[in-house]
VOBA-1610 file (N, C-alpha, C; in pm, whole numbers, padded with zeros to 5 digits, always signed):
BEGIN
Unk+09326+33050-00983Unk+09433+33010-01074Unk+09375+32943-01198Unk+09442+32963-01311Unk+09397+32899-01434Unk+09422+32749-01430Unk+09337+32676-01498Unk+09354+32532-01508Unk+09460+32503-01614Unk+09563+32426-01577Unk+09672+32396-01669Unk+09645+32263-01739Unk+09661+32264-01871Unk+09630+32145-01950Unk+09740+32121-02053Unk+09772+31994-02075Unk+09861+31953-02184Unk+09774+31887-02290Unk+09784+31936-02413Unk+09706+31884-02525Unk+09798+31810-02621Unk+09766+31683-02648Unk+09843+31603-02743Unk+09765+31593-02873Unk+09821+31648-02981Unk+09754+31650-03111Unk+09794+31528-03193Unk+09695+31460-03249Unk+09721+31345-03335Unk+09733+31384-03481Unk+09738+31284-03567Unk+09762+31304-03710Unk+09657+31393-03776Unk+09529+31374-03738Unk+09422+31450-03803Unk+09435+31600-03781Unk+09498+31637-03671Unk+09512+31780-03640Unk+09622+31846-03720Unk+09701+31765-03794Unk+09817+31820-03864Unk+09821+31791-04013Unk+09752+31686-04059Unk+09762+31649-04199Unk+09892+31577-04228Unk+09920+31556-04356Unk+10037+31479-04398Unk+10134+31563-04482Unk+10085+31617-04593Unk+10171+31695-04682Unk+10179+31839-04633Unk+10270+31918-04692Unk+10284+32058-04654Unk+10154+32136-04672Unk+10086+32128-04788Unk+09959+32201-04802Unk+09852+32151-04703Unk+09846+32019-04681Unk+09749+31963-04587Unk+09773+32018-04447Unk+09900+32024-04408Unk+09933+32072-04275Unk+09893+32218-04257Unk+09919+32299-04357Unk+09885+32441-04346Unk+09734+32463-04333Unk+09655+32376-04396Unk+09509+32385-04383Unk+09463+32327-04250Unk+09524+32215-04210Unk+09482+32148-04087Unk+09506+32234-03963Unk+09619+32304-03959Unk+09650+32382-03839Unk+09555+32502-03822Unk+09491+32545-03931Unk+09392+32653-03918Unk+09274+32606-03834Unk+09230+32481-03856Unk+09120+32426-03778Unk+09166+32395-03636Unk+09285+32340-03625Unk+09338+32305-03493Unk+09356+32429-03406Unk+09399+32538-03468Unk+09421+32661-03391Unk+09293+32712-03327Unk+09179+32688-03390Unk+09051+32731-03333Unk+09020+32651-03207Unk+09054+32521-03207Unk+09032+32435-03090Unk+09119+32483-02974Unk+09246+32513-03004Unk+09338+32561-02899Unk+09294+32698-02849Unk+09254+32784-02941Unk+09211+32919-02901Unk+09086+32913-02813Unk+08998+32818-02840Unk+08879+32802-02756Unk+08919+32771-02612Unk+09018+32685-02594Unk+09067+32651-02460Unk+09123+32775-02390Unk+09204+32850-02464Unk+09267+32969-02407Unk+09162+33074-02372Unk+09064+33088-02459Unk+08957+33184-02434Unk+08873+33146-02312Unk+08866+33015-02286Unk+08793+32965-02169Unk+08876+32968-02042Unk+09000+33022-02051Unk+09080+33041-01932Unk+09179+32933-01900Unk+09202+32841-01995Unk+09301+32736-01974Unk+09442+32788-02000Unk+09537+32732-01929Unk+09679+32754-01954Unk+09727+32633-02033Unk+09777+32653-02155Unk+09791+32543-02251Unk+09936+32515-02291Unk+09974+32388-02281Unk+10096+32337-02343Unk+10053+32233-02447Unk+10121+32233-02560Unk+10081+32147-02672Unk+10196+32057-02713Unk+10163+31932-02740Unk+10258+31843-02807Unk+10184+31779-02925Unk+10257+31712-03011Unk+10195+31665-03135Unk+10267+31543-03191Unk+10195+31472-03278Unk+10255+31360-03351Unk+10343+31415-03464Unk+10421+31326-03527Unk+10505+31371-03640Unk+10535+31258-03738Unk+10459+31148-03731Unk+10495+31030-03810Unk+10507+31057-03960Unk+10405+31114-04027Unk+10422+31140-04171Unk+10534+31238-04200Unk+10544+31341-04115Unk+10642+31448-04139Unk+10786+31398-04123Unk+10812+31322-04015Unk+10949+31276-03994Unk+10987+31173-04099Unk+10889+31093-04146Unk+10916+30999-04255Unk+10952+31069-04383Unk+10881+31177-04412Unk+10909+31257-04532Unk+11047+31320-04525Unk+11080+31376-04409Unk+11211+31440-04391Unk+11323+31336-04401Unk+11304+31222-04337Unk+11404+31115-04340Unk+11432+31071-04483Unk+11324+31051-04560Unk+11339+31009-04700Unk+11410+31117-04782Unk+11367+31242-04766Unk+11425+31351-04845Unk+11573+31369-04816Unk+11612+31366-04688Unk+11751+31387-04651Unk+11839+31272-04699Unk+11788+31150-04690Unk+11866+31035-04736Unk+11882+31033-04887Unk+11776+31070-04958Unk+11785+31076-05104Unk+11884+31185-05146Unk+11883+31296-05076Unk+11976+31405-05106Unk+12120+31358-05085Unk+12142+31285-04974Unk+12276+31236-04945Unk+12326+31137-05049Unk+12235+31062-05109Unk+12274+30961-05209Unk+12327+31024-05337Unk+12277+31141-05373Unk+12316+31203-05500Unk+12419+31314-05482Unk+12458+31342-05358Unk+12561+31442-05331Unk+12666+31379-05241Unk+12780+31346-05299Unk+12879+31265-05229Unk+12937+31332-05104Unk+12930+31460-05093Unk+12984+31529-04976Unk+12886+31538-04859Unk+12766+31483-04879Unk+12664+31486-04774Unk+12636+31344-04726Unk+12609+31331-04598Unk+12574+31200-04542Unk+12424+31194-04517Unk+12374+31072-04495Unk+12233+31056-04458Unk+12210+31121-04322Unk+12090+31174-04299Unk+12059+31242-04174Unk+12018+31141-04068Unk+12076+31149-03947Unk+12035+31060-03837Unk+11889+31085-03799Unk+11827+30984-03739Unk+11687+30996-03698Unk+11666+31114-03603Unk+11761+31137-03512Unk+11746+31245-03416Unk+11740+31381-03487Unk+11820+31396-03593Unk+11821+31521-03670Unk+11688+31537-03744Unk+11637+31428-03802Unk+11508+31433-03871Unk+11396+31469-03774Unk+11404+31416-03652Unk+11304+31448-03550Unk+11309+31596-03515Unk+11431+31650-03501Unk+11446+31793-03471Unk+11387+31878-03583Unk+11414+31839-03707Unk+11360+31913-03821Unk+11207+31911-03819Unk+11150+31797-03786Unk+11003+31786-03784Unk+10943+31875-03676Unk+11009+31887-03562Unk+10959+31976-03457Unk+10955+32121-03504Unk+11061+32163-03573Unk+11065+32300-03624Unk+10962+32324-03733Unk+10949+32228-03822Unk+10858+32241-03937Unk+10712+32245-03892Unk+10675+32154-03800Unk+10537+32152-03751Unk+10512+32270-03658Unk+10607+32298-03569Unk+10591+32407-03475Unk+10573+32541-03544Unk+10646+32561-03652Unk+10637+32686-03729Unk+10495+32712-03776Unk+10434+32612-03842Unk+10298+32628-03892Unk+10197+32639-03778Unk+10217+32557-03675Unk+10120+32552-03565Unk+10121+32680-03482Unk+10240+32728-03447Unk+10245+32848-03363Unk+10193+32971-03437Unk+10220+32980-03566Unk+10170+33095-03642Unk+10019+33091-03658Unk+09964+32969-03676Unk+09819+32956-03689Unk+09750+32991-03558Unk+09805+32947-03446Unk+09746+32977-03315Unk+09757+33126-03286Unk+09874+33184-03315Unk+09894+33329-03293Unk+09791+33409-03372Unk+09772+33374-03499Unk+09678+33448-03583Unk+09535+33435-03530Unk+09497+33314-03490Unk+09362+33292-03439Unk+09338+33371-03310Unk+09438+33374-03223Unk+09425+33449-03098Unk+09412+33599-03126Unk+09495+33650-03217Unk+09489+33793-03250Unk+09353+33829-03312Unk+09298+33738-03392Unk+09167+33761-03451Unk+09059+33773-03343Unk+09085+33713-03227Unk+08990+33718-03116Unk+09025+33827-03014Unk+09128+33904-03046Unk+09168+34011-02955Unk+09248+33962-02836Unk+09309+33846-02849Unk+09390+33789-02740Unk+09537+33804-02777Unk+09614+33871-02693Unk+09755+33895-02721Unk+09839+33806-02630Unk+09893+33700-02688Unk+09968+33604-02610Unk+10079+33545-02698Unk+10199+33534-02646Unk+10309+33475-02722Unk+10290+33324-02735Unk+10319+33272-02854Unk+10317+33127-02879Unk+10457+33086-02921Unk+10517+32993-02850Unk+10656+32953-02877Unk+10669+32803-02895Unk+10759+32765-02985Unk+10793+32624-03003Unk+10931+32600-02943Unk+10941+32500-02858Unk+11070+32465-02798Unk+11122+32335-02860Unk+11242+32344-02915Unk+11309+32224-02965Unk+11341+32138-02843Unk+11276+32023-02832Unk+11278+31947-02708Unk+11344+31811-02723Unk+11440+31783-02635Unk+11506+31654-02630Unk+11452+31573-02512Unk+11442+31443-02531Unk+11391+31355-02426Unk+11491+31240-02407Unk+11539+31228-02285Unk+11636+31124-02253Unk+11567+30987-02250Unk+11631+30889-02313Unk+11582+30751-02309Unk+11689+30661-02247Unk+11649+30547-02201Unk+11739+30452-02136Unk+11808+30366-02242Unk+11942+30365-02249Unk+12010+30284-02350Unk+11984+30135-02336Unk+11937+30093-02217Unk+11908+29951-02194Unk+11759+29920-02204Unk+11682+30016-02253Unk+11539+29992-02275Unk+11523+29872-02369Unk+11435+29782-02333Unk+11414+29661-02414Unk+11369+29693-02556Unk+11310+29811-02575Unk+11262+29848-02708Unk+11374+29853-02811Unk+11498+29880-02767Unk+11610+29886-02861Unk+11641+29749-02922Unk+11595+29643-02857Unk+11619+29508-02908Unk+11502+29458-02993Unk+11390+29530-02990Unk+11272+29490-03066Unk+11210+29611-03134Unk+11273+29664-03239Unk+11219+29783-03307Unk+11082+29756-03366Unk+10996+29858-03364Unk+10857+29839-03407Unk+10806+29949-03501Unk+10871+30065-03504Unk+10817+30179-03578Unk+10872+30183-03721Unk+10784+30169-03818Unk+10823+30170-03959Unk+10820+30312-04013Unk+10922+30350-04092Unk+10923+30485-04148Unk+10999+30486-04280Unk+10984+30597-04353Unk+11059+30617-04477Unk+11000+30545-04596Unk+11068+30558-04707Unk+11019+30504-04834Unk+11049+30354-04846Unk+10992+30292-04949Unk+11020+30151-04978Unk+11156+30139-05047Unk+11231+30035-05010Unk+11363+30011-05067Unk+11365+29876-05136Unk+11461+29860-05231Unk+11480+29729-05292Unk+11577+29648-05207Unk+11609+29527-05252Unk+11694+29437-05173Unk+11832+29496-05149Unk+11893+29554-05254Unk+12027+29610-05240Unk+12029+29724-05139Unk+11931+29811-05148Unk+11925+29923-05055Unk+11901+29876-04911Unk+11817+29773-04897Unk+11790+29718-04764Unk+11917+29658-04704Unk+11996+29591-04786Unk+12122+29533-04737Unk+12221+29642-04694Unk+12220+29754-04766Unk+12307+29866-04727Unk+12267+29921-04591Unk+12136+29927-04566Unk+12088+29973-04436Unk+12132+29877-04326Unk+12124+29749-04353Unk+12166+29649-04253Unk+12315+29662-04221Unk+12396+29691-04324Unk+12540+29708-04302Unk+12569+29826-04210Unk+12480+29926-04210Unk+12497+30042-04122Unk+12453+30011-03979Unk+12397+29892-03959Unk+12348+29856-03826Unk+12201+29890-03806Unk+12133+29928-03914Unk+11992+29963-03904Unk+11904+29840-03928Unk+11782+29845-03876Unk+11687+29736-03896Unk+11597+29768-04015Unk+11564+29667-04092Unk+11467+29682-04200Unk+11366+29569-04192Unk+11250+29594-04247Unk+11146+29492-04249Unk+11088+29485-04390Unk+11053+29365-04434Unk+10997+29347-04567Unk+10845+29350-04562Unk+10786+29424-04653Unk+10641+29422-04673Unk+10617+29351-04806Unk+10566+29229-04802Unk+10552+29147-04924Unk+10485+29221-05039Unk+10550+29217-05153Unk+10496+29280-05272Unk+10523+29428-05284Unk+10582+29487-05180Unk+10607+29631-05181Unk+10755+29665-05169Unk+10829+29587-05092Unk+10970+29616-05073Unk+11006+29618-04926Unk+11116+29685-04894Unk+11168+29691-04757Unk+11158+29834-04704Unk+11139+29845-04573Unk+11136+29977-04511Unk+11218+29974-04382Unk+11267+30091-04346Unk+11342+30107-04222Unk+11249+30089-04103Unk+11299+30028-03995Unk+11220+30011-03874Unk+11308+30050-03755Unk+11253+30133-03666Unk+11332+30184-03553Unk+11263+30152-03421Unk+11336+30169-03314Unk+11288+30137-03180Unk+11201+30251-03125Unk+11120+30217-03025Unk+11033+30315-02960Unk+11050+30304-02808Unk+11162+30355-02755Unk+11185+30347-02610Unk+11094+30442-02533Unk+11081+30417-02403Unk+11000+30503-02317Unk+11073+30632-02281Unk+11001+30741-02264Unk+11064+30866-02221Unk+11106+30857-02075Unk+11226+30905-02044Unk+11276+30905-01907Unk+11275+31045-01847Unk+11328+31142-01924Unk+11339+31279-01872Unk+11334+31379-01986Unk+11258+31486-01969Unk+11250+31593-02068Unk+11360+31695-02037Unk+11454+31712-02127Unk+11572+31794-02100Unk+11534+31941-02080Unk+11446+31994-02163Unk+11412+32137-02157Unk+11289+32166-02072Unk+11259+32081-01976Unk+11136+32096-01898Unk+11131+32229-01823Unk+11245+32280-01776Unk+11245+32407-01702Unk+11200+32523-01792Unk+11241+32520-01917Unk+11199+32625-02012Unk+11049+32615-02039Unk+10999+32493-02051Unk+10856+32473-02074Unk+10776+32527-01955Unk+10820+32495-01834Unk+10750+32541-01715Unk+10757+32693-01701Unk+10871+32752-01736Unk+10885+32897-01726Unk+10786+32969-01817Unk+10767+32918-01939Unk+10672+32979-02031Unk+10529+32963-01981Unk+10497+32846-01929Unk+10362+32825-01876Unk+10336+32914-01754Unk+10436+32925-01668Unk+10421+33010-01549Unk+10401+33157-01588Unk+10455+33194-01705Unk+10438+33331-01756Unk+10309+33346-01838Unk+10224+33241-01833Unk+10094+33240-01901Unk+10108+33250-02053Unk+10215+33189-02106Unk+10235+33183-02250Unk+10193+33045-02302Unk+10169+33037-02432Unk+10136+32909-02495Unk+10264+32848-02546Unk+10286+32721-02515Unk+10411+32656-02553Unk+10383+32526-02628Unk+10458+32507-02735Unk+10454+32383-02814Unk+10587+32312-02788Unk+10582+32189-02738Unk+10705+32120-02699Unk+10689+31969-02713Unk+10802+31901-02709Unk+10805+31753-02712Unk+10739+31697-02837Unk+10745+31770-02949Unk+10685+31723-03073Unk+10737+31587-03115Unk+10645+31502-03160Unk+10683+31368-03204Unk+10733+31280-03092Unk+10702+31317-02968Unk+10754+31242-02853Unk+10886+31295-02804Unk+10939+31397-02870Unk+11068+31453-02834Unk+11181+31392-02915Unk+11292+31463-02923Unk+11411+31411-02990Unk+11476+31312-02894Unk+11483+31182-02929Unk+11539+31085-02835Unk+11690+31099-02823Unk+11738+31112-02699Unk+11882+31128-02677Unk+11928+31036-02564Unk+12057+31002-02569Unk+12122+30921-02466Unk+12221+31010-02391Unk+12221+31002-02261Unk+12313+31082-02180Unk+12449+31015-02173Unk+12553+31089-02211Unk+12691+31042-02202Unk+12771+31150-02130Unk+12774+31142-01997Unk+12827+31250-01913Unk+12750+31379-01945Unk+12818+31483-01991Unk+12750+31609-02023Unk+12702+31614-02169Unk+12731+31511-02244Unk+12695+31508-02386Unk+12562+31435-02405Unk+12479+31490-02493Unk+12355+31424-02531Unk+12370+31371-02673Unk+12365+31240-02688Unk+12383+31177-02819Unk+12247+31134-02874Unk+12219+31177-02996Unk+12092+31140-03059Unk+12079+30990-03075Unk+11962+30936-03043Unk+11937+30792-03054Unk+11859+30763-03182Unk+11887+30649-03243Unk+11816+30607-03364Unk+11684+30544-03321Unk+11588+30629-03291Unk+11461+30581-03235Unk+11356+30689-03250Unk+11234+30654-03217Unk+11125+30751-03201Unk+11056+30719-03070Unk+10999+30819-03006Unk+10932+30799-02878Unk+10782+30814-02899Unk+10705+30727-02837Unk+10559+30736-02847Unk+10513+30870-02790Unk+10450+30951-02874Unk+10419+31089-02835Unk+10321+31098-02719Unk+10231+31002-02707Unk+10134+31007-02597Unk+10201+30984-02462Unk+10303+30898-02460Unk+10374+30874-02334Unk+10452+30999-02292Unk+10512+31068-02390Unk+10582+31191-02358Unk+10484+31301-02317Unk+10367+31303-02379Unk+10264+31400-02339Unk+10227+31381-02193Unk+10211+31254-02151Unk+10181+31226-02012Unk+10293+31269-01920Unk+10417+31247-01965Unk+10534+31287-01887Unk+10540+31439-01874Unk+10513+31511-01983Unk+10513+31657-01978Unk+10402+31709-01888Unk+10286+31646-01893Unk+10175+31686-01807Unk+10212+31666-01660Unk+10278+31554-01632Unk+10322+31524-01495Unk+10425+31627-01448Unk+10525+31654-01530Unk+10637+31741-01490Unk+10597+31888-01480Unk+10492+31928-01550Unk+10447+32068-01544Unk+10334+32086-01442Unk+10304+31978-01369Unk+10196+31980-01269Unk+10063+32025-01331Unk+10034+31967-01449Unk+09909+32000-01518Unk+09790+31943-01441Unk+09675+32003-01461Unk+09551+31953-01401Unk+09486+31846-01488Unk+09509+31858-01619Unk+09441+31766-01711Unk+09530+31737-01832Unk+09520+31614-01879Unk+09584+31571-02003Unk+09474+31546-02105Unk+09482+31613-02219Unk+09384+31594-02327Unk+09455+31534-02447Unk+09410+31417-02489Unk+09469+31348-02604Unk+09367+31349-02717Unk+09399+31421-02823Unk+09308+31434-02937Unk+09349+31336-03046Unk+09254+31253-03087Unk+09284+31145-03180Unk+09177+31141-03289Unk+09161+31027-03355Unk+09069+31018-03470Unk+08930+30968-03433Unk+08909+30931-03306Unk+08778+30879-03264Unk+08722+30964-03151Unk+08589+30969-03141Unk+08525+31051-03038Unk+08539+30990-02899Unk+08535+30855-02892Unk+08543+30787-02764Unk+08626+30659-02776Unk+08689+30620-02667Unk+08758+30492-02659Unk+08653+30382-02652Unk+08679+30270-02718Unk+08583+30159-02717Unk+08650+30030-02669Unk+08572+29947-02605Unk+08616+29812-02571Unk+08537+29714-02656Unk+08591+29591-02671Unk+08529+29488-02757Unk+08509+29541-02899Unk+08608+29615-02948Unk+08598+29682-03077Unk+08569+29582-03189Unk+08466+29612-03271Unk+08431+29529-03384Unk+08348+29407-03351Unk+08311+29392-03224Unk+08230+29278-03182Unk+08086+29322-03157Unk+07999+29223-03135Unk+07858+29253-03110Unk+07839+29332-02981Unk+07929+29310-02886Unk+07918+29379-02757Unk+08012+29500-02747Unk+08044+29561-02862Unk+08128+29681-02863Unk+08064+29790-02776Unk+08148+29857-02696Unk+08096+29957-02603Unk+08187+30080-02599Unk+08126+30196-02615Unk+08200+30322-02603Unk+08209+30360-02456Unk+08326+30407-02416Unk+08350+30442-02277Unk+08332+30591-02256Unk+08250+30627-02158Unk+08231+30766-02121Unk+08329+30805-02013Unk+08280+30819-01891Unk+08369+30849-01778Unk+08402+30720-01705Unk+08531+30692-01687Unk+08574+30570-01621Unk+08680+30602-01516Unk+08697+30510-01424Unk+08798+30526-01320Unk+08932+30474-01369Unk+09037+30511-01299Unk+09170+30458-01329Unk+09170+30306-01317Unk+09101+30255-01215Unk+09095+30110-01192Unk+09034+30038-01312Unk+08925+30093-01366Unk+08862+30031-01483Unk+08953+30041-01605Unk+09019+30156-01621Unk+09111+30173-01734Unk+09220+30067-01729Unk+09276+30045-01611Unk+09382+29944-01595Unk+09329+29804-01624Unk+09207+29778-01580Unk+09146+29647-01605Unk+09128+29622-01755Unk+09078+29723-01826Unk+09058+29709-01970Unk+09191+29690-02043Unk+09296+29759-01996Unk+09428+29742-02058Unk+09479+29600-02037Unk+09462+29549-01917Unk+09508+29413-01887Unk+09431+29308-01966Unk+09306+29339-01997Unk+09223+29246-02074Unk+09255+29250-02223Unk+09341+29343-02265Unk+09386+29348-02404Unk+09289+29411-02502Unk+09212+29511-02455Unk+09113+29574-02543Unk+09172+29672-02642Unk+09296+29718-02618Unk+09349+29831-02695Unk+09473+29792-02774Unk+09484+29849-02895Unk+09598+29822-02982Unk+09727+29876-02923Unk+09834+29798-02934Unk+09962+29832-02871Unk+10020+29961-02926Unk+09993+29991-03054Unk+10049+30112-03114Unk+09941+30214-03147Unk+09824+30197-03088Unk+09715+30290-03116Unk+09658+30347-02987Unk+09562+30277-02926Unk+09495+30331-02809Unk+09566+30299-02677Unk+09642+30190-02672Unk+09707+30150-02547Unk+09800+30258-02492Unk+09889+30320-02572Unk+09974+30426-02516Unk+09896+30543-02460Unk+09780+30573-02519Unk+09698+30683-02471Unk+09642+30653-02332Unk+09594+30530-02313Unk+09543+30490-02182Unk+09657+30482-02080Unk+09771+30426-02122Unk+09886+30412-02031Unk+09934+30549-01984Unk+09945+30644-02078Unk+09990+30778-02043Unk+09891+30844-01947Unk+09763+30826-01973Unk+09659+30887-01890Unk+09663+30833-01748Unk+09670+30702-01735Unk+09671+30639-01604Unk+09794+30680-01524Unk+09911+30678-01589Unk+10035+30714-01520Unk+10030+30859-01471Unk+09979+30948-01555Unk+09968+31090-01518Unk+09875+31109-01397Unk+09759+31046-01400Unk+09660+31063-01295Unk+09709+31007-01162Unk+09777+30893-01167Unk+09820+30827-01044Unk+09930+30903-00970Unk+09996+30995-01039Unk+10109+31065-00977Unk+10073+31203-00922Unk+09945+31232-00905Unk+09905+31360-00848Unk+09759+31359-00809Unk+09721+31446-00719Unk+09583+31455-00673Unk+09498+31541-00768Unk+09373+31502-00784Unk+09277+31583-00857Unk+09298+31591-01007Unk+09376+31500-01062Unk+09404+31503-01205Unk+09302+31421-01285Unk+09290+31452-01414Unk+09203+31375-01503Unk+09262+31375-01643Unk+09212+31286-01725Unk+09256+31278-01864Unk+09133+31264-01954Unk+09141+31320-02072Unk+09030+31316-02167Unk+09083+31272-02302Unk+09019+31172-02361Unk+09055+31122-02494Unk+08935+31139-02585Unk+08954+31214-02695Unk+08845+31237-02789Unk+08903+31285-02921Unk+08816+31314-03019Unk+08863+31368-03147Unk+08875+31520-03135Unk+08964+31579-03214Unk+08991+31721-03198Unk+08871+31808-03238Unk+08784+31759-03325Unk+08668+31839-03363Unk+08550+31821-03269Unk+08564+31735-03168Unk+08458+31716-03069Unk+08502+31757-02929Unk+08615+31827-02920Unk+08667+31861-02788Unk+08570+31948-02708Unk+08507+32045-02774Unk+08413+32132-02703Unk+08302+32053-02638Unk+08245+31957-02711Unk+08138+31873-02657Unk+08191+31782-02546Unk+08314+31732-02566Unk+08373+31642-02467Unk+08398+31712-02334Unk+08439+31838-02340Unk+08463+31913-02217Unk+08334+31939-02140Unk+08220+31932-02210Unk+08090+31947-02145Unk+08031+31813-02104Unk+08107+31704-02127Unk+08060+31572-02088Unk+07966+31506-02185Unk+07955+31561-02307Unk+07861+31506-02405Unk+07921+31391-02487Unk+08052+31383-02493Unk+08120+31275-02564Unk+08260+31262-02505Unk+08345+31182-02570Unk+08480+31163-02520Unk+08486+31059-02410Unk+08608+31016-02380Unk+08633+30924-02269Unk+08715+30996-02164Unk+08657+31013-02046Unk+08725+31083-01936Unk+08769+30983-01832Unk+08895+30993-01792Unk+08950+30904-01690Unk+08982+30988-01567Unk+08936+30946-01452Unk+08958+31025-01331Unk+08962+30934-01209
//
């Protein structure tokens, strides 16, 4: 049987602007194609922070100058970002595979992720997005019930909550594509956050940490490995100190110890370690790999990267 892997792509794999993204996915597609050529069964998820911020700003600015249009909710902006990124990514992967003589369908699934309405994150928003606003605009956002934060000397920006993923709504479709040996892109940006109201799914004004959703998708698809591609080759402890140390292969127990000791940034490396540990602990024979997307080949051979098992 093929080894099933979930790959989480970070910002470097996608770029920021439209031209940057189109160039970045060409390089990223080669990394994904290498995995497929080596016999892996691949599901992909990705970040969307610059893209969803751009969409949020554009839609709100459009609504301001056209009285018959309203500002776009965060859930709608998240959905747009999944389509926009998935479009470029799936076409780049398809082209790279065809160039190698590999005929395989690549599909993007618009993916919703249920969050808990009582998640403590809703009371302490942390994710900053969108353009800078002046005082009047910030007050208008507050009147809508939205949170804003001031950045001294720059202005105000919208800030939203980052609740934990509870359930992936379209997980059966994701599994069906993987079982059919197809490449699937899903849960982009952590998924579209939704609240369950009987049979209705209501979009939540939030974003979900993409690494946590990647771990959830890996768990639910019974993946063998979770690969998180980021901007560094290896995870480090004691970062910036004289005793800074790069981590090679470590156990789940050591990973948990390092997390408890506070070695990792809450919005940077900590979610990656948390997702990896949670995924590994819920199944036998699983592992996780954290490295940069341009060093994945070396990391899979044990030459770099941080492997948790």
